[in-house]
C-alpha positions as CSV (number, residue, x, y, z in Angstrom):
1,M,0.1,0.2,-0.2
2,N,2.7,1.8,-0.3
3,N,1.7,4.2,-3.5
4,L,-1.6,5.7,-2.0
5,P,-2.2,9.7,-1.1
6,T,-1.4,10.5,2.7
7,P,-4.9,11.3,4.9
8,E,-4.6,15.5,4.3
9,M,-4.6,14.2,0.2
10,V,-7.9,11.6,0.6
11,R,-11.3,12.9,-0.9
12,G,-13.7,13.3,2.6
13,F,-10.5,13.9,4.8
14,Q,-11.3,17.9,5.4
15,E,-15.1,16.9,5.9
16,A,-14.0,14.1,8.3
17,L,-11.7,17.2,10.0
18,N,-14.6,20.0,10.2
19,A,-17.1,17.3,11.8
20,G,-14.2,16.2,14.6
21,L,-14.1,12.3,13.6
22,L,-10.1,12.5,13.0
23,P,-7.7,11.2,15.4
24,H,-6.3,14.4,17.6
25,V,-3.6,14.9,19.6
26,P,-4.5,16.7,23.0
27,Q,-2.6,20.2,23.3
28,N,-1.3,18.9,26.8
29,P,0.6,15.9,27.7
30,P,-1.8,12.9,28.0
31,R,-2.3,10.9,31.2
32,P,-0.9,7.3,30.4
33,V,-4.6,5.5,30.3
34,T,-2.8,1.4,30.8
35,I,0.4,0.2,32.0
36,S,3.1,0.6,29.3
37,S,2.6,-1.8,26.6
38,T,6.6,-2.2,27.2
39,K,5.9,-3.4,30.7
40,I,2.5,-5.8,29.4
41,L,4.9,-7.6,27.2
42,L,7.4,-8.4,30.4
43,I,4.8,-10.0,32.1
44,C,3.0,-11.8,29.3
45,I,6.6,-13.4,28.7
46,V,7.3,-14.0,32.4
47,S,4.2,-15.6,33.1
48,F,4.9,-17.8,30.1
49,F,8.2,-19.2,31.4
50,I,6.5,-19.7,34.6
51,T,3.1,-21.4,33.4
52,G,5.7,-23.3,31.1
53,F,7.9,-24.3,33.7
54,I,5.0,-25.7,35.7
55,G,3.1,-27.3,33.2
56,I,6.6,-28.8,32.4
57,E,6.9,-30.1,36.0
58,I,3.3,-31.9,35.9
59,S,3.7,-33.5,32.8
60,N,7.0,-35.2,34.2
61,M,5.0,-37.2,37.4
62,E,4.3,-40.4,37.7
63,F,0.4,-40.4,37.6
64,S,-2.6,-40.1,35.2
65,P,-3.4,-36.5,34.8
66,T,-6.9,-35.3,36.3
67,W,-8.7,-32.2,34.5
68,L,-6.9,-29.5,36.8
69,D,-3.5,-31.2,35.9
70,I,-4.3,-30.5,32.3
71,S,-6.1,-27.3,32.6
72,I,-2.4,-26.0,34.2
73,M,-0.6,-27.5,31.2
74,I,-2.7,-25.4,28.9
75,L,-1.8,-22.2,30.9
76,P,1.5,-21.5,28.8
77,L,-0.6,-21.6,25.7
78,L,-3.0,-18.8,27.0
79,S,0.0,-16.9,28.2
80,A,1.6,-17.2,25.0
81,F,-1.7,-15.6,23.6
82,A,-1.8,-13.3,25.8
83,S,1.9,-12.0,24.8
84,F,0.6,-11.5,21.1
85,Y,-2.6,-9.9,21.9
86,L,-2.5,-7.3,25.5
87,P,0.5,-5.8,24.4
88,G,-0.7,-4.6,20.8
89,R,-4.4,-3.5,22.7
90,A,-2.3,-1.3,25.0
91,R,-0.6,0.0,22.3
92,D,-3.7,0.7,20.3
93,Q,-5.1,2.2,23.8
94,E,-1.9,4.7,23.9
95,Y,-2.0,5.8,20.5
96,A,-5.8,6.6,20.9
97,A,-5.0,9.0,23.7
98,G,-2.0,10.5,22.0
99,Y,0.6,9.4,23.3
100,S,3.7,6.6,22.9
101,Y,6.4,5.3,24.7
102,V,8.2,4.4,21.1
103,D,11.3,6.4,19.9
104,D,10.7,9.2,17.4
105,A,12.5,7.3,14.4
106,V,10.0,5.7,11.5
107,M,10.5,2.3,12.4
108,T,9.2,-1.2,10.7
109,Y,7.4,-3.3,13.5
110,R,7.8,-6.8,13.0
111,A,5.8,-9.6,14.6
112,P,7.3,-12.1,16.5
113,L,6.9,-14.9,14.2
114,S,6.7,-13.1,11.1
115,K,9.2,-14.6,9.1
116,F,7.9,-18.0,9.4
117,F,3.9,-17.0,9.7
118,K,1.8,-13.9,7.8
119,F,-0.7,-12.8,10.6
120,Q,-1.7,-9.5,12.2
121,N,-1.8,-8.6,15.9
122,Q,-3.4,-5.5,17.2
123,A,-0.8,-3.2,16.9
124,G,-0.6,-3.9,13.2
125,P,0.5,-6.3,10.3
126,A,4.3,-7.5,10.4
127,G,6.4,-5.1,8.7
128,Y,4.7,-2.1,8.2
129,Q,6.6,1.2,8.7
130,W,5.5,2.9,11.8
131,N,5.5,6.7,13.0
132,F,4.8,8.1,15.8
133,R,5.8,11.8,15.3
134,G,2.2,12.7,15.5
135,L,1.9,11.3,19.4
136,W,3.5,12.9,22.4
137,K,6.1,10.7,23.4
138,L,6.6,9.9,27.1
139,N,9.3,7.9,28.8
140,N,8.0,4.7,31.0
141,N,7.4,6.9,34.1
142,G,4.9,9.1,32.7
143,S,6.5,12.1,32.0
144,V,6.9,14.1,28.6
145,D,10.2,13.1,26.2
146,R,9.0,15.4,22.9
147,P,5.9,17.0,21.8
148,P,4.3,15.9,18.8
149,V,5.8,17.3,15.7
150,V,3.6,19.9,14.3
151,G,1.7,19.4,11.3
152,A,2.7,15.1,11.6
153,L,-0.6,12.8,11.7
154,P,-1.3,10.9,14.6
155,I,-1.4,7.1,14.0
156,G,-5.5,6.1,14.3
157,Y,-8.1,5.5,11.2
158,Y,-8.6,8.2,8.3
159,P,-11.2,8.0,5.4
160,S,-9.6,5.4,3.5
161,P,-7.9,6.7,0.2
162,T,-9.4,2.9,-1.5
163,N,-12.7,2.2,-0.1
164,Q,-14.6,5.5,-0.2
165,G,-16.8,5.1,3.1
166,E,-15.0,4.0,4.9
167,Y,-12.2,4.5,7.2
168,Q,-8.6,2.7,7.3
169,Y,-5.7,3.2,9.8
170,W,-2.9,5.2,9.0
171,T,0.7,4.2,11.0
172,G,2.1,7.6,10.6
173,A,3.5,6.2,7.4
174,E,1.8,4.1,5.3
175,W,-1.8,2.6,5.1
176,I,-2.7,-0.9,6.4
177,S,-5.6,-3.2,6.0
178,R,-7.9,-2.6,8.8
179,Y,-11.1,-0.9,7.9
180,L,-14.0,0.6,10.0
181,P,-17.4,1.9,8.2
182,L,-17.8,5.5,8.6
183,S,-20.8,4.9,11.7
184,A,-18.0,3.1,14.0
185,I,-16.0,6.6,14.2
186,P,-16.8,8.3,17.6
187,Q,-17.1,12.1,17.6
188,G,-13.5,12.9,17.9
189,G,-12.2,10.6,16.5
190,R,-10.7,8.8,19.3
191,L,-11.4,4.8,18.4
192,I,-10.0,2.2,20.3
193,P,-10.3,-1.1,18.2
């Protein structure tokens, strides 16, 4: 989706801006709305290893497993799922609130195992470019590292350059395949997908 116009160049942008349907960043530094996505990822990884260790220990015992034993062995799988889903959900909430903990540079987000599997997690499909300059940059204790760059659009949903009547997700650098109908965009443009 590299050769598509930026959101300002898309038909319907100005109307959506006037109607208050676009993402916006607060004038003052926002308060963090969630635990840092980085901390959530760390918690998920630690819980994955702890539950995995418990599951391995139980599976090595000499007895026939009960439903409780089997359910404890499933915990690492649930923890692995959480480590993919929860950090992405937290990042979406951070972006919708107008801030990010990620550095200024344009970066490529590559999802875990994306070399082997093509999948999309909450933060976006593997390998797309992200530009966080349109958001406040907060450090891990919630204080400001830098304000948003003037003129840079924040990450979020904007009128789609390809599907008229729908909104499409803009990463700050390019469009990705996340769509919403116009009716799903709340007044003020703040949307947590």
